[in-house]
Backbone as ProteinMPNN parsed JSONL, in Angstrom:
{"seq_chain_A": "MQEKGISLAVIQRLPRYYRYLGELLENDVVRISSKELSERMKVTASQIRQDLNNFGGFGQQGYGYNVEYLYTEIGKILGLDKQYNVIIIGAGNLGQALANYTDFERRGFTITGIFDVNPRLEGISIRGIEIRMLDELENFIKNNTVHIAALTIPKLKAPNVAKELVRMGIKAIWNFAPIDLNLPNDVMVENVHLAESLMRLSYNLKALEESNENNKK", "coords_chain_A": {"N_chain_A": [[100.555, 116.816, 93.678], [99.147, 118.254, 90.708], [99.475, 117.333, 87.435], [98.511, 116.73, 85.03], [97.645, 118.162, 81.647], [99.207, 118.924, 80.983], [100.772, 121.269, 79.077], [102.853, 120.203, 75.631], [104.823, 121.815, 74.919], [106.078, 123.475, 77.861], [106.809, 120.645, 79.297], [108.818, 120.247, 77.265], [110.773, 122.642, 78.085], [111.406, 121.135, 80.586], [113.457, 120.082, 80.998], [115.107, 121.718, 79.72], [115.578, 123.367, 81.861], [116.648, 121.959, 84.24], [118.838, 121.509, 83.534], [120.214, 123.666, 83.686], [119.62, 124.332, 85.968], [121.264, 122.285, 88.001], [124.051, 122.834, 86.541], [124.241, 125.0, 87.857], [124.004, 124.736, 90.92], [126.359, 123.477, 90.077], [128.23, 125.383, 90.512], [127.809, 126.288, 93.292], [125.838, 127.23, 94.059], [122.966, 128.882, 95.943], [120.086, 129.656, 95.678], [118.294, 131.559, 93.697], [116.0, 133.934, 91.696], [113.18, 134.063, 89.406], [113.758, 135.969, 87.863], [116.656, 136.15, 87.718], [117.468, 133.996, 86.231], [115.854, 133.604, 83.738], [117.716, 135.396, 82.643], [119.729, 133.774, 82.154], [118.867, 131.16, 80.587], [117.395, 132.607, 78.728], [114.549, 132.872, 78.648], [111.685, 134.589, 79.816], [110.925, 135.79, 82.995], [108.163, 135.675, 83.399], [107.461, 133.333, 81.496], [108.657, 131.042, 83.467], [107.975, 131.423, 85.376], [104.924, 130.704, 85.207], [105.036, 127.898, 83.933], [106.933, 126.775, 86.125], [104.163, 126.709, 88.042], [102.545, 124.778, 87.119], [103.369, 122.599, 88.425], [103.276, 123.11, 91.354], [104.773, 125.182, 91.709], [107.123, 125.812, 93.71], [108.459, 128.27, 93.943], [109.342, 131.657, 96.472], [108.145, 134.198, 97.298], [110.128, 136.971, 96.914], [112.094, 135.749, 97.822], [112.34, 133.783, 96.163], [113.529, 131.149, 94.226], [115.142, 127.752, 96.014], [117.782, 126.129, 94.728], [119.353, 123.595, 94.598], [116.088, 122.729, 95.896], [114.67, 123.54, 93.68], [116.312, 121.768, 92.292], [115.719, 119.442, 92.338], [113.197, 118.56, 92.43], [112.557, 119.399, 89.943], [113.85, 117.157, 88.415], [112.378, 115.154, 89.629], [109.796, 115.063, 88.639], [111.019, 114.693, 86.155], [111.235, 111.72, 86.486], [113.643, 110.868, 86.759], [114.289, 110.284, 89.704], [114.374, 107.759, 88.984], [115.828, 104.006, 87.99], [116.839, 103.738, 84.703], [116.861, 101.149, 82.404], [118.686, 100.802, 79.33], [119.299, 99.513, 75.897], [120.816, 99.664, 73.072], [120.556, 99.464, 69.803], [122.061, 98.466, 66.432], [125.13, 99.494, 66.218], [127.132, 100.774, 65.151], [128.858, 103.973, 64.233], [127.332, 106.611, 65.481], [125.891, 104.358, 67.332], [128.138, 103.221, 68.769], [129.158, 106.55, 70.464], [126.695, 107.101, 71.473], [127.197, 105.14, 73.69], [129.674, 104.944, 74.575], [128.66, 107.728, 75.865], [129.361, 108.904, 78.668], [127.446, 110.482, 80.643], [124.967, 110.069, 80.52], [124.841, 108.21, 82.53], [124.877, 108.965, 84.859], [122.678, 110.646, 85.177], [120.604, 108.394, 85.101], [120.471, 106.943, 83.733], [121.058, 103.966, 82.387], [123.01, 101.783, 79.851], [123.392, 98.762, 78.743], [123.302, 97.135, 77.187], [124.355, 95.778, 73.891], [123.263, 96.196, 70.803], [124.023, 94.313, 67.051], [123.967, 93.724, 63.752], [126.131, 92.963, 62.192], [128.916, 90.944, 61.705], [131.086, 91.357, 62.014], [131.121, 92.937, 64.16], [130.523, 91.897, 66.263], [131.364, 91.003, 70.365], [133.1, 92.853, 70.578], [134.096, 95.155, 72.325], [132.268, 98.046, 74.671], [132.732, 100.108, 77.072], [132.996, 97.791, 78.533], [130.921, 96.784, 77.808], [129.583, 94.131, 75.737], [128.782, 93.933, 72.317], [126.49, 92.235, 70.599], [124.772, 90.189, 68.526], [121.805, 90.539, 67.147], [119.993, 88.891, 66.738], [120.232, 87.493, 69.021], [118.938, 89.431, 70.608], [115.998, 89.191, 71.434], [116.06, 86.981, 73.896], [117.686, 88.349, 75.196], [116.299, 90.252, 76.043], [113.861, 88.955, 78.033], [115.67, 87.76, 79.478], [116.747, 89.682, 80.521], [116.047, 93.19, 82.095], [114.82, 95.72, 80.603], [113.665, 99.516, 80.107], [114.383, 100.887, 77.763], [114.936, 101.2, 74.876], [117.347, 102.571, 72.191], [117.07, 103.277, 68.802], [119.755, 103.646, 66.317], [119.712, 102.856, 63.458], [119.914, 102.582, 60.251], [117.093, 104.398, 58.092], [115.504, 102.302, 56.636], [115.624, 99.932, 58.045], [114.067, 100.629, 60.132], [111.234, 100.552, 60.939], [110.376, 98.176, 61.171], [112.251, 96.569, 62.838], [111.588, 98.547, 64.791], [108.856, 97.672, 65.726], [109.371, 94.799, 66.456], [110.671, 95.013, 68.276], [108.733, 96.346, 69.539], [106.737, 94.367, 69.637], [108.202, 92.183, 71.551], [108.227, 93.371, 73.949], [108.816, 95.776, 74.719], [108.517, 99.513, 75.605], [109.288, 102.225, 75.069], [110.925, 103.823, 73.167], [113.717, 105.001, 71.145], [114.353, 106.738, 69.419], [116.566, 107.943, 66.276], [116.878, 107.234, 64.043], [116.161, 108.317, 60.774], [113.47, 108.78, 60.562], [109.385, 108.562, 60.648], [107.634, 106.357, 62.48], [105.391, 104.186, 63.007], [104.227, 102.641, 64.932], [101.67, 101.227, 68.274], [100.187, 103.241, 70.073], [100.309, 103.077, 73.481], [103.123, 102.837, 73.246], [105.578, 104.997, 73.984], [107.112, 106.762, 71.79], [110.864, 109.468, 71.716], [111.804, 111.226, 69.285], [114.655, 111.668, 67.37], [116.163, 113.649, 65.003], [118.817, 114.591, 63.397], [119.707, 115.376, 61.111], [117.218, 117.209, 60.586], [117.208, 118.824, 62.739], [119.564, 120.007, 62.52], [118.943, 121.411, 59.997], [117.09, 122.943, 60.706], [118.772, 124.961, 61.969], [120.212, 125.794, 59.804], [117.965, 127.755, 58.438], [117.802, 129.826, 60.096], [119.936, 130.409, 60.077], [120.675, 131.83, 57.527], [118.623, 133.367, 57.283], [119.607, 135.246, 59.264], [121.448, 136.532, 57.383], [120.432, 137.042, 55.533], [119.086, 138.987, 57.094], [121.304, 140.542, 58.52], [122.62, 141.597, 55.549], [120.255, 142.939, 54.931], [119.839, 145.763, 56.487], [121.88, 146.448, 55.877], [121.753, 147.632, 53.651]], "CA_chain_A": [[100.961, 117.416, 92.794], [99.045, 118.219, 89.302], [100.728, 117.227, 86.511], [97.185, 116.754, 83.865], [96.843, 118.634, 80.899], [100.448, 119.857, 80.764], [101.307, 121.521, 77.677], [104.071, 119.901, 75.646], [105.692, 122.846, 75.456], [106.214, 123.359, 79.116], [107.549, 119.65, 79.605], [109.759, 120.309, 76.397], [111.52, 122.531, 78.705], [111.855, 121.014, 82.416], [114.883, 119.377, 80.516], [116.596, 122.858, 80.1], [115.772, 123.41, 83.718], [116.911, 120.661, 85.12], [120.364, 121.45, 83.647], [120.779, 124.886, 83.748], [120.219, 123.855, 88.022], [122.653, 121.65, 88.099], [124.832, 124.228, 86.316], [124.421, 126.013, 89.108], [124.447, 123.689, 91.327], [127.973, 123.07, 90.357], [129.287, 126.796, 90.766], [127.859, 126.46, 94.709], [124.574, 129.242, 94.366], [122.002, 128.742, 96.865], [119.106, 130.325, 95.486], [117.957, 132.514, 92.83], [115.454, 134.506, 91.422], [112.702, 133.853, 87.745], [115.003, 136.941, 86.796], [117.76, 135.618, 86.947], [116.909, 132.208, 85.621], [115.027, 133.825, 82.872], [118.338, 135.589, 81.542], [120.522, 132.742, 82.567], [118.05, 130.465, 80.079], [116.888, 133.672, 77.465], [113.303, 132.572, 78.35], [111.148, 134.935, 80.252], [110.556, 135.556, 83.704], [106.972, 135.146, 83.677], [107.443, 132.088, 81.266], [109.757, 130.613, 84.606], [106.415, 130.738, 87.413], [103.83, 130.114, 84.638], [105.65, 126.247, 83.888], [106.908, 125.86, 86.964], [103.218, 126.892, 88.986], [102.069, 123.518, 86.671], [104.181, 121.702, 88.873], [102.941, 124.047, 92.462], [105.154, 126.519, 91.781], [108.168, 125.643, 94.346], [109.157, 129.611, 95.148], [108.683, 131.856, 98.148], [107.846, 136.028, 97.121], [110.699, 138.288, 97.584], [113.503, 134.69, 98.094], [113.202, 133.421, 94.655], [113.892, 129.421, 94.749], [116.154, 126.702, 96.431], [118.053, 125.803, 93.54], [118.8, 122.225, 95.602], [115.253, 122.284, 96.162], [114.27, 122.544, 93.035], [116.281, 121.179, 90.767], [115.537, 117.618, 93.64], [112.439, 117.843, 92.329], [112.148, 118.87, 88.582], [113.868, 115.963, 88.348], [111.197, 114.013, 89.645], [109.067, 115.211, 87.384], [110.856, 113.772, 84.88], [111.248, 110.802, 85.97], [115.124, 110.907, 86.27], [114.424, 109.721, 90.43], [114.23, 106.539, 88.98], [116.985, 103.974, 86.896], [115.951, 103.001, 83.572], [117.987, 100.384, 81.692], [118.786, 101.374, 77.658], [119.738, 99.341, 75.161], [121.164, 100.347, 71.945], [120.45, 98.943, 68.973], [123.466, 99.439, 65.81], [127.003, 99.717, 66.86], [127.535, 102.204, 64.356], [129.536, 105.19, 65.049], [126.469, 107.051, 66.37], [125.295, 103.609, 68.534], [128.865, 103.676, 69.931], [128.994, 107.255, 70.524], [125.866, 106.917, 72.641], [127.151, 103.777, 74.344], [129.979, 105.889, 75.346], [128.377, 108.822, 76.741], [129.499, 109.109, 80.259], [126.288, 111.617, 81.527], [123.7, 109.249, 80.909], [125.014, 107.427, 83.643], [123.966, 110.271, 86.15], [120.698, 110.888, 84.733], [120.097, 107.221, 85.327], [120.039, 105.756, 82.265], [122.258, 102.454, 81.908], [123.069, 101.258, 78.928], [122.933, 97.182, 79.538], [123.305, 96.422, 75.531], [124.47, 96.311, 72.467], [123.134, 94.33, 69.494], [124.536, 94.613, 65.08], [123.832, 92.25, 62.457], [127.544, 93.902, 61.514], [129.282, 90.027, 62.068], [132.974, 91.872, 62.337], [131.357, 93.66, 65.697], [130.036, 90.68, 67.726], [132.245, 90.759, 70.909], [133.995, 94.068, 70.596], [133.408, 95.822, 73.989], [132.546, 99.142, 75.068], [132.489, 100.559, 78.201], [132.662, 96.943, 79.2], [129.785, 95.868, 77.084], [130.09, 93.336, 74.238], [127.821, 94.181, 71.538], [126.171, 91.231, 70.869], [123.99, 90.186, 67.302], [120.077, 90.644, 67.052], [119.04, 87.206, 66.366], [120.25, 87.515, 70.095], [117.67, 90.571, 71.151], [114.813, 88.689, 72.431], [116.496, 85.77, 74.35], [118.479, 89.147, 76.216], [114.931, 90.966, 76.915], [113.22, 88.112, 78.124], [115.792, 87.68, 80.569], [116.62, 91.473, 81.762], [114.835, 94.113, 82.295], [115.115, 96.338, 79.74], [113.065, 99.984, 80.175], [114.333, 101.436, 76.608], [115.422, 100.881, 73.517], [117.723, 103.216, 71.451], [117.582, 103.174, 67.121], [120.484, 104.147, 65.886], [120.573, 102.227, 62.25], [119.491, 102.427, 58.747], [115.893, 104.162, 58.028], [114.855, 101.143, 55.866], [115.535, 99.142, 58.396], [114.236, 100.875, 61.676], [110.452, 99.989, 61.105], [110.284, 96.585, 61.586], [113.247, 96.301, 64.436], [111.077, 98.308, 66.005], [107.931, 96.265, 65.959], [109.687, 93.472, 67.019], [110.923, 95.236, 69.997], [106.964, 96.47, 70.521], [106.316, 92.574, 70.731], [108.819, 91.928, 72.967], [107.489, 94.052, 74.888], [109.309, 97.222, 74.879], [107.21, 100.397, 75.268], [109.608, 103.236, 75.394], [112.381, 104.271, 71.985], [114.213, 107.043, 71.201], [114.322, 106.637, 67.526], [117.93, 108.312, 65.918], [116.348, 106.858, 62.116], [115.089, 109.576, 60.192], [111.708, 108.292, 59.921], [108.326, 108.079, 61.682], [107.754, 104.893, 63.814], [103.958, 103.629, 63.623], [103.418, 101.74, 66.438], [100.495, 101.612, 69.056], [99.051, 104.468, 70.798], [100.867, 103.145, 74.221], [104.45, 102.372, 73.379], [106.295, 105.884, 73.595], [108.625, 107.139, 70.594], [110.828, 110.107, 71.207], [112.525, 111.051, 67.559], [116.234, 112.353, 67.563], [116.446, 113.139, 63.584], [120.14, 114.78, 63.782], [119.403, 116.005, 59.821], [116.248, 118.187, 60.906], [117.544, 120.238, 63.67], [120.491, 121.078, 61.229], [118.108, 122.114, 58.7], [116.297, 123.825, 61.441], [119.807, 125.814, 62.193], [120.707, 126.611, 58.808], [117.174, 128.273, 57.789], [117.675, 130.362, 61.52], [121.209, 131.073, 59.844], [120.151, 132.225, 55.547], [117.797, 134.38, 58.404], [120.035, 136.538, 60.089], [122.317, 136.513, 57.319], [119.794, 137.848, 54.578], [118.419, 140.171, 58.021], [122.441, 141.172, 57.62], [122.323, 142.305, 54.151], [118.844, 144.587, 53.999], [120.666, 145.988, 57.086], [123.509, 147.042, 55.382], [121.668, 148.436, 52.551]], "C_chain_A": [[100.579, 117.318, 91.371], [99.584, 118.47, 87.998], [99.743, 117.032, 84.852], [96.897, 117.714, 83.028], [98.666, 119.701, 80.378], [100.676, 120.233, 79.442], [103.108, 120.834, 77.257], [105.104, 120.444, 75.473], [106.804, 123.476, 76.617], [106.787, 122.081, 79.342], [109.037, 119.501, 78.713], [111.091, 121.108, 77.399], [112.2, 122.957, 80.158], [113.035, 120.62, 81.792], [116.166, 120.264, 80.703], [117.16, 123.474, 81.256], [116.621, 123.202, 84.38], [118.847, 120.664, 84.876], [120.852, 122.541, 83.732], [121.242, 124.467, 85.117], [120.807, 123.113, 87.735], [123.903, 121.939, 87.911], [125.089, 125.446, 87.676], [124.462, 125.875, 90.321], [125.856, 123.509, 91.636], [129.017, 124.51, 91.163], [128.713, 126.985, 92.395], [126.577, 127.319, 94.753], [123.61, 128.243, 94.502], [120.6, 128.742, 96.183], [119.054, 131.74, 94.366], [116.724, 133.086, 92.306], [115.157, 133.714, 89.789], [113.856, 135.274, 87.423], [116.109, 136.303, 86.317], [118.123, 134.521, 86.453], [116.958, 132.352, 84.41], [115.883, 134.812, 82.261], [119.079, 135.117, 81.256], [120.081, 132.157, 80.959], [116.906, 131.504, 78.922], [115.818, 133.231, 77.342], [112.523, 134.172, 79.301], [110.997, 135.259, 81.883], [109.139, 134.861, 84.082], [106.581, 133.07, 82.806], [108.323, 131.06, 82.3], [108.578, 130.033, 85.209], [105.311, 130.266, 85.929], [104.459, 128.443, 84.4], [105.592, 125.683, 85.115], [105.591, 125.529, 87.946], [102.584, 125.344, 88.396], [102.032, 122.438, 87.406], [103.93, 122.11, 91.003], [104.043, 124.647, 92.976], [106.676, 126.495, 92.512], [108.896, 126.784, 94.965], [108.613, 130.244, 96.365], [108.98, 133.182, 97.379], [109.154, 136.814, 98.033], [112.086, 137.332, 98.179], [114.18, 133.942, 96.491], [112.977, 130.776, 94.717], [115.179, 128.927, 94.965], [116.452, 125.996, 95.88], [118.291, 124.478, 93.983], [117.241, 122.069, 95.288], [114.876, 122.365, 94.239], [114.243, 121.706, 91.618], [115.353, 119.581, 90.645], [114.228, 117.335, 92.324], [111.099, 118.191, 90.672], [112.837, 117.354, 87.63], [113.16, 114.365, 88.848], [110.02, 113.991, 89.335], [109.769, 114.423, 86.437], [111.488, 112.824, 84.75], [112.586, 110.343, 86.747], [115.502, 110.423, 88.262], [114.833, 108.521, 90.512], [115.305, 105.57, 88.247], [116.445, 103.479, 86.436], [117.727, 102.12, 83.048], [117.636, 100.49, 80.574], [119.469, 99.902, 76.758], [119.987, 100.263, 73.891], [121.376, 99.179, 70.672], [121.2, 99.568, 67.694], [124.567, 99.983, 66.613], [127.631, 100.315, 65.683], [128.246, 103.257, 64.996], [128.583, 105.536, 65.722], [126.126, 106.314, 67.587], [126.482, 103.401, 69.72], [129.139, 104.828, 70.702], [128.042, 107.529, 71.874], [126.206, 105.799, 74.068], [128.268, 104.428, 75.95], [129.976, 107.539, 76.057], [128.375, 108.341, 78.43], [127.84, 109.302, 81.253], [125.652, 110.668, 82.056], [123.623, 108.725, 82.006], [124.608, 108.14, 84.763], [123.048, 110.613, 85.905], [120.367, 109.128, 85.41], [119.774, 106.594, 84.779], [121.35, 105.284, 82.039], [122.09, 101.913, 80.985], [123.432, 99.529, 79.524], [122.848, 96.285, 79.114], [123.169, 96.808, 74.799], [124.718, 95.871, 71.602], [123.418, 95.485, 67.724], [123.692, 93.533, 65.098], [125.566, 91.923, 61.881], [127.983, 91.92, 62.306], [131.011, 90.444, 63.005], [132.24, 92.454, 62.954], [131.104, 93.459, 66.831], [131.426, 90.416, 68.807], [133.566, 91.979, 71.358], [133.359, 94.502, 71.99], [133.242, 96.852, 73.889], [132.214, 99.662, 76.149], [132.546, 98.892, 78.859], [131.423, 95.813, 78.695], [130.341, 95.678, 76.38], [128.91, 93.654, 73.569], [127.88, 92.507, 71.011], [125.334, 91.49, 69.583], [122.339, 89.542, 67.669], [119.878, 89.856, 67.126], [119.212, 87.327, 68.77], [119.173, 88.676, 71.404], [116.817, 89.526, 71.855], [115.145, 88.019, 73.453], [117.041, 86.852, 76.237], [117.618, 89.722, 76.792], [114.316, 90.556, 77.697], [114.1, 87.704, 79.532], [116.618, 88.462, 81.374], [115.627, 92.68, 82.08], [115.395, 95.74, 81.756], [114.142, 97.71, 79.563], [112.728, 100.369, 78.423], [114.875, 101.307, 76.158], [116.136, 102.149, 72.722], [117.585, 102.829, 70.088], [118.575, 104.021, 66.524], [120.762, 103.332, 64.02], [119.283, 102.336, 61.069], [117.84, 102.901, 59.068], [114.817, 103.3, 57.986], [114.252, 100.302, 57.426], [114.249, 99.735, 60.247], [112.621, 100.553, 62.132], [110.295, 98.489, 62.625], [110.968, 96.424, 62.895], [112.22, 97.512, 65.235], [109.705, 97.644, 66.332], [108.141, 95.355, 66.025], [110.151, 93.85, 68.064], [109.67, 95.718, 71.246], [106.916, 94.719, 71.357], [107.168, 91.946, 71.353], [109.087, 92.376, 73.769], [107.692, 96.084, 75.908], [108.012, 98.75, 74.514], [108.069, 101.671, 74.949], [110.949, 103.409, 73.841], [112.609, 104.889, 71.63], [114.82, 106.654, 70.005], [115.012, 108.392, 67.126], [117.585, 108.23, 64.088], [115.155, 108.227, 61.865], [114.071, 109.147, 59.64], [110.742, 108.416, 60.764], [108.429, 107.243, 61.733], [106.123, 104.817, 63.199], [103.633, 103.121, 64.434], [102.565, 102.305, 67.349], [100.312, 102.554, 69.943], [100.222, 104.522, 72.312], [101.734, 102.424, 74.397], [105.077, 104.176, 73.008], [107.419, 106.387, 72.964], [109.679, 108.881, 71.252], [112.122, 110.046, 70.368], [113.869, 112.096, 67.918], [116.446, 113.201, 65.949], [116.955, 114.828, 63.426], [119.607, 116.516, 62.415], [118.022, 117.723, 60.054], [117.069, 119.613, 61.784], [118.93, 120.771, 62.625], [119.393, 121.661, 60.059], [117.316, 123.16, 59.523], [117.157, 125.442, 61.248], [120.511, 126.501, 60.719], [119.37, 127.884, 58.112], [117.571, 129.523, 59.037], [119.737, 131.394, 60.737], [121.024, 131.626, 58.76], [119.751, 133.505, 56.417], [117.938, 135.923, 58.814], [121.212, 136.745, 59.075], [121.7, 137.55, 56.068], [119.042, 139.156, 55.913], [119.856, 141.73, 57.64], [122.093, 142.65, 56.547], [121.606, 142.906, 54.031], [119.468, 145.825, 55.516], [121.663, 147.438, 56.87], [123.227, 147.95, 53.805], [121.022, 149.931, 53.197]], "O_chain_A": [[101.248, 116.59, 90.638], [100.033, 119.528, 87.555], [100.271, 117.188, 83.751], [95.906, 118.367, 83.353], [98.952, 120.7, 79.718], [100.774, 119.311, 78.632], [104.12, 120.852, 77.957], [106.208, 119.954, 75.712], [107.96, 123.84, 76.404], [107.848, 122.421, 79.867], [110.053, 118.935, 79.114], [112.168, 120.532, 77.553], [112.834, 123.877, 80.674], [113.931, 121.121, 82.47], [117.28, 120.129, 81.209], [118.264, 123.88, 81.619], [117.317, 123.97, 85.045], [119.752, 120.17, 85.549], [122.074, 122.566, 83.876], [122.387, 124.276, 85.526], [121.049, 123.35, 86.551], [124.817, 121.588, 88.657], [125.871, 126.302, 88.091], [124.929, 126.794, 90.994], [126.448, 123.415, 92.712], [129.977, 124.57, 91.932], [129.227, 127.983, 92.901], [126.469, 128.133, 95.67], [123.338, 127.26, 93.813], [120.003, 127.666, 96.193], [119.796, 132.721, 94.414], [115.945, 132.22, 92.703], [115.981, 133.113, 89.099], [114.737, 135.16, 86.572], [116.49, 135.987, 85.189], [119.312, 134.238, 86.308], [117.718, 131.675, 83.718], [115.333, 135.384, 81.319], [119.606, 135.47, 80.201], [120.791, 132.569, 80.041], [115.843, 131.093, 78.459], [115.51, 132.977, 76.177], [113.419, 135.014, 79.25], [110.847, 134.064, 82.138], [108.962, 133.869, 84.789], [105.926, 132.11, 83.214], [108.714, 130.079, 81.668], [108.225, 128.883, 85.471], [105.06, 129.062, 85.963], [103.837, 127.765, 85.218], [104.89, 124.744, 85.49], [105.596, 124.486, 88.6], [102.095, 124.663, 89.297], [101.204, 121.528, 87.351], [104.438, 121.348, 91.825], [104.366, 124.736, 94.161], [107.516, 127.17, 91.917], [109.631, 126.73, 95.951], [107.772, 129.762, 97.124], [110.074, 133.258, 96.82], [109.215, 137.124, 99.223], [112.982, 137.873, 98.827], [115.264, 133.697, 95.961], [112.44, 129.759, 95.157], [116.184, 129.364, 94.405], [115.857, 124.923, 95.991], [117.253, 123.846, 93.785], [117.002, 121.261, 94.391], [114.837, 121.321, 93.588], [113.495, 121.3, 90.728], [114.766, 118.942, 89.773], [114.189, 116.385, 91.542], [109.973, 117.819, 90.341], [112.436, 116.779, 86.618], [113.323, 113.171, 88.593], [109.216, 113.11, 89.636], [109.179, 113.49, 85.893], [112.172, 112.54, 83.766], [112.462, 109.309, 87.403], [116.688, 110.201, 88.507], [115.423, 108.016, 91.467], [116.032, 106.343, 87.624], [115.576, 102.743, 86.904], [118.929, 102.328, 83.211], [116.434, 100.36, 80.345], [120.319, 99.318, 77.431], [119.469, 101.367, 73.725], [122.194, 98.258, 70.665], [121.198, 100.792, 67.561], [124.625, 100.825, 67.51], [128.834, 100.154, 65.48], [128.226, 103.407, 66.218], [128.563, 104.953, 66.807], [126.0, 106.884, 68.671], [126.298, 103.375, 70.936], [129.444, 104.494, 71.847], [128.412, 107.988, 72.955], [125.589, 105.735, 75.13], [128.13, 104.474, 77.172], [130.872, 108.23, 76.542], [127.6, 107.656, 79.097], [127.331, 108.601, 82.126], [125.552, 110.3, 83.226], [122.548, 108.659, 82.603], [123.881, 107.594, 85.593], [122.411, 111.041, 86.867], [119.708, 109.109, 86.449], [118.945, 105.704, 84.969], [122.375, 105.854, 81.665], [120.996, 101.354, 80.904], [123.693, 99.294, 80.704], [122.589, 95.159, 79.538], [122.428, 97.736, 74.479], [125.747, 95.29, 71.257], [123.171, 96.649, 67.411], [123.061, 92.817, 65.875], [126.01, 90.914, 61.332], [127.392, 91.613, 63.341], [131.653, 90.054, 63.981], [132.302, 93.439, 62.218], [131.207, 94.068, 67.895], [132.408, 89.805, 68.385], [134.525, 91.932, 72.129], [132.297, 94.152, 72.504], [133.929, 97.301, 72.972], [130.986, 99.695, 76.223], [131.965, 98.868, 79.944], [131.131, 94.656, 79.0], [131.326, 96.305, 75.99], [127.898, 93.661, 74.27], [128.858, 91.76, 70.997], [125.065, 92.661, 69.312], [121.929, 88.52, 68.219], [119.135, 89.815, 68.107], [118.268, 87.213, 69.552], [118.901, 88.566, 72.599], [117.179, 89.116, 72.958], [114.428, 88.401, 74.378], [116.956, 86.584, 77.435], [117.762, 89.907, 78.001], [113.88, 91.415, 78.464], [113.494, 87.377, 80.552], [117.095, 88.199, 82.478], [114.408, 92.647, 82.248], [116.096, 96.579, 82.322], [113.386, 97.381, 78.649], [111.647, 100.295, 77.838], [115.945, 101.163, 76.751], [115.263, 103.001, 72.558], [118.093, 101.712, 69.99], [118.229, 105.159, 66.209], [121.876, 103.314, 63.496], [118.067, 102.178, 61.174], [117.184, 102.278, 59.904], [113.775, 103.246, 58.639], [113.102, 100.11, 57.822], [113.901, 98.995, 61.167], [112.408, 100.315, 63.321], [110.207, 98.154, 63.806], [110.346, 96.176, 63.928], [112.106, 97.3, 66.442], [109.644, 97.041, 67.403], [107.238, 94.583, 65.7], [110.114, 93.042, 68.992], [109.5, 95.677, 72.465], [106.977, 94.18, 72.462], [106.752, 90.883, 71.812], [110.046, 92.072, 74.478], [107.257, 96.862, 76.757], [107.135, 98.925, 73.668], [107.31, 102.442, 74.362], [111.964, 102.734, 74.017], [111.807, 105.819, 71.548], [115.974, 106.229, 69.942], [114.524, 109.493, 67.381], [117.973, 108.98, 63.193], [114.139, 108.744, 62.33], [113.793, 109.126, 58.441], [111.158, 108.394, 61.922], [109.368, 106.782, 61.084], [105.799, 105.969, 62.91], [102.438, 103.166, 64.727], [102.479, 103.527, 67.464], [100.4, 101.96, 71.018], [100.909, 105.527, 72.491], [101.724, 101.519, 75.231], [105.009, 104.571, 71.844], [108.534, 106.45, 73.482], [108.821, 109.761, 71.179], [113.101, 109.311, 70.496], [113.873, 113.091, 68.643], [117.67, 113.32, 65.997], [116.268, 115.847, 63.358], [119.363, 117.714, 62.556], [118.145, 118.892, 59.688], [117.339, 120.785, 61.522], [119.048, 121.896, 62.138], [119.686, 122.652, 59.39], [116.929, 124.19, 58.97], [116.753, 126.505, 60.777], [121.186, 127.53, 60.672], [119.764, 128.798, 57.388], [117.591, 130.547, 58.355], [120.31, 132.465, 60.941], [121.492, 132.708, 59.114], [120.4, 134.547, 56.328], [117.287, 136.968, 58.819], [122.207, 137.168, 59.664], [122.272, 138.575, 55.696], [118.515, 140.173, 55.462], [119.813, 142.845, 57.12], [121.677, 143.806, 56.614], [121.73, 143.72, 53.116], [119.359, 146.99, 55.133], [121.957, 148.552, 57.303], [124.006, 148.603, 53.11], [120.819, 150.889, 52.451]]}, "name": "protein", "num_of_chains": 1, "seq": "MQEKGISLAVIQRLPRYYRYLGELLENDVVRISSKELSERMKVTASQIRQDLNNFGGFGQQGYGYNVEYLYTEIGKILGLDKQYNVIIIGAGNLGQALANYTDFERRGFTITGIFDVNPRLEGISIRGIEIRMLDELENFIKNNTVHIAALTIPKLKAPNVAKELVRMGIKAIWNFAPIDLNLPNDVMVENVHLAESLMRLSYNLKALEESNENNKK"}
């Protein structure tokens, strides 16, 4: 299966395909055409076919896509046929919310450790995982397999903590801190900037309101 040179836009759409196909499976849908899938996802049928052709196509003319097969294959492309151990750095409201989100485990992501610097949180259990102090982090990583570290800490602390994680051998960071991390090229960073997402929503809402006002004139 050829995956070299796949555009970032295509990769970013794959999780959406996976989610919609999962919903179809839950509703016992056996097959679906690109046209039907496009109507659900608000993406053109042509775009869907182009995206999937990057990985081999998966469909049959006149038949469409076998939902279970396509769901499984996209899961493999996304690496969801493997298990990943995740640690959370920062046990505040956001960190605890992530730890409590059980759907991650269904996707193969298991929270194995939670760390903080607040001694009042030490020993508190979240779904059976006790919050540890940050000074235990290095020893934990040495003695446990950790694939991904989620940062849910203030932005001023995030760069130094991220560099320490890299020094300890972590190669994938899920960054919720509102700051860009300057890390080596072989370290994968996925930024989740919640405020920026809200600003984009604000922009679109403003544009919609202005459009409605102009239509009234």
